[in-house]
N, C-alpha and C positions, 0 to 999 in steps of 0.2 A: 098271495097264496104261495108259500115257500115249497109246497109239495111239488110244484111244477119243476123247479130247479133241482130238487132232490131226485125226482124221477128222471129228469134229463141226464143227470150225472150217473144214476144207476144204469140206465140204458147204454150209455157210452162205455161204462165198465163191463157190462154184460156183453156188448158187441166185441170188445177186445178179447175177453175170455173165450167167446165163441170162435173168433178167428184163430186164436192161439191153439184151440182144440181141433182146428181144421173144419169147423162148421161154416155153413153159409146162411143158415136160418135158425132163429131162436123160436122154439115151439112153446116152451113154458119158462116163465121167469118167476121165481119164488123169492119173497122177501119176508123178513121177520121185523115187526114193529112193536115196540114196547108200549104198554098202556100209558106210561108216564113220559113218553118221548115227545109229546106235543104234536105228533103227526096225526092228521085226521085221515082215517082209512078211506073214506069215501072220496076225499079230495085227491088222495094218492091214486086211487083207481081211475078217477077222471083224468088225472094228469098222465097216467100210463097210456090211455087211449089217444090223448093229444100228442104226446111226444114220440110215440112209436111210428107215426106215419112216415113212410119213406125209409125206415130203418130195417135192420135184420129182424127186429122184433114185431114188425107190423103183423097184426092178426094173431099174435101169440096169446096164450092163456096167461093170466096174471093171478098168482096165488099168494094171498097174504095170510101169514100166521101172526096172530096177536099174542104177545108175550105178557102175562100178568105181572103186576108189580109185586115185588117181594122186598120187604124191609127187614132190618135187624135192630132189635132193641138192645142197647148197651147195658141197660139196667137188668133186664130179665135174661139176657144172653140167649135170646130166641129169635128165630125168623118168624115173620108174620105177613099176611096179606092185608094191606090197609083197606079200610072201608070208606075212606074219604081222602081228599087231597091233603089233609093235615097229617096223615101218616101217624096216627095215634096208636100206640101199642094197646091191644085189647086186654092185656093182663094188668099192666101197671098204669096205663094212661099217659105215659111220657111220649113226647114227639120224637120221631126218628128221622134223622137226616141221612142215615145209611141205607141207600137204595141198592139192593143186591142184584135185582133184575127188573126189567121193565122200561129201561131207557134205550133199548136196542133200536137200531135201524140198520139192518143187514141185508145184503144180497145173499140169500141162503143157498140157492142152487139154480141151475139152468138145465134145460133139455134142448139140445141142438141137433140139427141134421146137416 
C-alpha cells in the first residue's frame, strides 16, 4: 500500500509548513487527488489515521478533494471527461493520451494553531 508512504511524506511536509508559519498543531489537512492518480482515497484516509499518531497532525481533520479526469482529443481539439480507463473521445472515438487533469496528488492547504 503506497498510500502509507505518500501520507507519511505529506504529513512531514505539512509539519514543516506549520512550523514555518509558527504553528504548533495542525487542525485540518486538505489534499487533492486525481481520479487517474492511482491513489485509493479510502487507503489514504486509513494511512492518515495511522501516520499522524504522535505528530502535529494527530487528531486533525483530513479533507480529500477528488479531481475528475479531463483529457484532450487532438483530432477534435476538445477537452472531455472520459467514461472509461481507455480515455476514448466521445465525439470521434479516438484514444487520448493527453490527460489535462486528474493525475494530481497535492497538499492543498492546512489550518494550524
